[in-house]
Backbone as CSV, one residue per row, in Angstrom:
resi,resn,N_x,N_y,N_z,CA_x,CA_y,CA_z,C_x,C_y,C_z
1,MET,57.082,6.100,1.002,57.810,5.820,-0.207,57.100,4.727,-0.996
2,GLY,57.009,4.878,-2.291,56.386,3.868,-3.137,57.421,2.868,-3.640
3,SER,56.920,1.740,-4.086,57.840,0.759,-4.657,57.948,0.996,-6.155
4,SER,59.060,0.578,-6.713,59.237,0.767,-8.151,59.159,-0.577,-8.855
5,LEU,58.755,-0.538,-10.086,58.660,-1.743,-10.904,59.796,-1.753,-11.914
6,PRO,60.269,-2.940,-12.262,61.291,-2.994,-13.300,60.716,-2.538,-14.633
7,SER,61.556,-1.960,-15.450,61.136,-1.515,-16.770,61.460,-2.607,-17.780
8,ALA,60.431,-3.215,-18.364,60.636,-4.264,-19.359,61.383,-3.707,-20.560
9,GLU,61.056,-2.505,-20.962,61.721,-1.893,-22.116,63.210,-1.689,-21.841
10,ALA,63.548,-1.179,-20.676,64.950,-0.946,-20.334,65.708,-2.268,-20.209
11,GLN,65.087,-3.276,-19.632,65.750,-4.566,-19.501,65.982,-5.217,-20.854
12,ALA,65.012,-5.163,-21.734,65.165,-5.729,-23.074,66.276,-4.990,-23.824
13,ARG,66.313,-3.675,-23.688,67.349,-2.884,-24.344,68.736,-3.271,-23.818
14,LEU,68.857,-3.473,-22.521,70.129,-3.861,-21.920,70.601,-5.221,-22.446
15,VAL,69.688,-6.166,-22.568,70.041,-7.493,-23.092,70.491,-7.375,-24.546
16,ARG,69.781,-6.595,-25.340,70.174,-6.392,-26.743,71.560,-5.755,-26.840
17,GLU,71.809,-4.740,-26.000,73.108,-4.063,-26.002,74.223,-5.007,-25.554
18,ALA,73.939,-5.875,-24.587,74.945,-6.846,-24.143,75.282,-7.808,-25.277
19,CYS,74.296,-8.200,-26.047,74.546,-9.076,-27.200,75.412,-8.368,-28.234
20,ILE,75.115,-7.107,-28.498,75.925,-6.335,-29.449,77.364,-6.253,-28.949
21,ASP,77.535,-5.933,-27.671,78.882,-5.843,-27.089,79.626,-7.167,-27.191
22,ALA,78.894,-8.275,-27.064,79.504,-9.606,-27.135,79.705,-10.075,-28.570
23,GLY,79.146,-9.345,-29.523,79.293,-9.705,-30.927,78.454,-10.903,-31.341
24,ILE,77.306,-11.070,-30.683,76.413,-12.171,-31.031,75.008,-11.644,-31.286
25,ALA,74.263,-12.405,-32.043,72.856,-12.071,-32.265,72.048,-12.626,-31.092
26,PRO,71.026,-11.923,-30.638,70.196,-12.442,-29.550,69.651,-13.838,-29.837
27,SER,69.392,-14.137,-31.103,68.851,-15.454,-31.455,69.874,-16.574,-31.292
28,GLN,71.146,-16.219,-31.082,72.179,-17.225,-30.847,72.152,-17.757,-29.417
29,ILE,71.494,-17.048,-28.531,71.380,-17.507,-27.141,70.293,-18.569,-27.119
30,GLY,70.640,-19.750,-26.631,69.704,-20.862,-26.697,69.102,-21.279,-25.375
31,PHE,69.613,-20.726,-24.260,69.130,-21.164,-22.960,69.235,-20.015,-21.976
32,VAL,68.213,-19.830,-21.172,68.216,-18.809,-20.123,67.833,-19.478,-18.819
33,GLU,68.640,-19.270,-17.805,68.281,-19.730,-16.463,68.047,-18.484,-15.630
34,ALA,66.903,-18.412,-15.013,66.536,-17.219,-14.253,66.205,-17.585,-12.817
35,HIS,66.545,-16.692,-11.932,66.154,-16.854,-10.536,65.296,-15.646,-10.197
36,GLY,64.011,-15.842,-10.210,63.086,-14.748,-9.966,63.103,-14.306,-8.510
37,THR,62.666,-13.082,-8.299,62.594,-12.541,-6.942,61.355,-13.043,-6.210
38,GLY,60.449,-13.614,-6.972,59.237,-14.138,-6.362,58.112,-13.139,-6.276
39,THR,58.255,-12.012,-6.939,57.165,-11.039,-6.900,56.203,-11.307,-8.052
40,ALA,54.949,-11.172,-7.780,53.920,-11.455,-8.778,53.940,-10.461,-9.931
41,VAL,54.499,-9.290,-9.713,54.545,-8.274,-10.764,55.898,-8.258,-11.462
42,GLY,56.981,-8.257,-10.706,58.318,-8.107,-11.270,58.788,-9.281,-12.100
43,ASP,58.556,-10.505,-11.633,59.042,-11.683,-12.358,58.475,-11.772,-13.775
44,PRO,57.167,-11.615,-13.971,56.642,-11.663,-15.341,57.190,-10.541,-16.225
45,ILE,57.402,-9.358,-15.664,57.957,-8.251,-16.441,59.351,-8.624,-16.934
46,GLU,60.153,-9.191,-16.054,61.516,-9.573,-16.433,61.503,-10.710,-17.450
47,ALA,60.618,-11.675,-17.293,60.531,-12.780,-18.253,60.102,-12.274,-19.622
48,HIS,59.157,-11.353,-19.659,58.705,-10.795,-20.936,59.808,-9.956,-21.584
49,ALA,60.613,-9.269,-20.775,61.724,-8.487,-21.320,62.748,-9.403,-21.978
50,LEU,63.054,-10.526,-21.337,63.981,-11.494,-21.938,63.419,-12.029,-23.254
51,ALA,62.153,-12.364,-23.250,61.523,-12.872,-24.476,61.548,-11.820,-25.582
52,ALA,61.274,-10.576,-25.236,61.276,-9.503,-26.234,62.659,-9.332,-26.839
53,ALA,63.686,-9.426,-26.016,65.044,-9.208,-26.504,65.599,-10.412,-27.255
54,LEU,65.271,-11.611,-26.815,65.929,-12.808,-27.337,65.118,-13.573,-28.381
55,CYS,63.859,-13.220,-28.563,63.014,-14.015,-29.467,62.524,-13.256,-30.687
56,GLU,62.947,-12.026,-30.876,62.447,-11.218,-31.997,62.689,-11.874,-33.352
57,GLU,63.876,-12.364,-33.592,64.206,-12.923,-34.897,64.538,-14.410,-34.787
58,ARG,63.941,-15.059,-33.822,64.236,-16.468,-33.565,63.379,-17.360,-34.449
59,SER,64.012,-18.367,-34.993,63.309,-19.343,-35.819,62.578,-20.343,-34.910
60,THR,61.500,-20.886,-35.392,60.772,-21.883,-34.597,61.573,-23.171,-34.453
61,GLU,62.580,-23.355,-35.302,63.438,-24.541,-35.197,64.486,-24.389,-34.101
62,ALA,64.670,-23.185,-33.564,65.668,-22.939,-32.520,65.022,-22.197,-31.356
63,PRO,64.149,-22.867,-30.609,63.450,-22.186,-29.524,64.391,-21.773,-28.395
64,LEU,63.989,-20.769,-27.650,64.725,-20.353,-26.464,64.257,-21.221,-25.309
65,LEU,65.175,-21.953,-24.733,64.850,-22.809,-23.595,65.074,-22.031,-22.318
66,ASN,64.341,-22.392,-21.272,64.507,-21.668,-20.014,64.308,-22.603,-18.829
67,ARG,64.848,-22.152,-17.728,64.671,-22.829,-16.453,64.589,-21.749,-15.401
68,VAL,63.593,-21.820,-14.575,63.470,-20.869,-13.475,63.976,-21.569,-12.224
69,GLY,65.024,-21.002,-11.635,65.632,-21.598,-10.450,64.847,-21.310,-9.192
70,GLU,64.947,-22.208,-8.263,64.279,-22.023,-6.975,65.303,-22.020,-5.845
71,ASP,66.572,-21.897,-6.171,67.639,-21.938,-5.154,67.672,-20.674,-4.350
C-alpha cells in the first residue's frame, strides 16, 4: 500500500468554505496555530494551503501571524 499526501488545493478550498459558512472573509483571520504531524512533505503542504486560503486578499498592514505547536 502506498502513502497518500494531503491535497493543498482541497485543504485551501475547505478553509475558504469554512470562512464562508462562518460569514467572515479569510483576511479577517489574524492568527493561526498549527500542530504539524512532523512529516517533511505533509507539513509544508498544509502550511501552504493555509497561506493560499487566508492570504489571497490580505493587506500588508494586517499580516497573518502563526505559531507552530510542539505539544
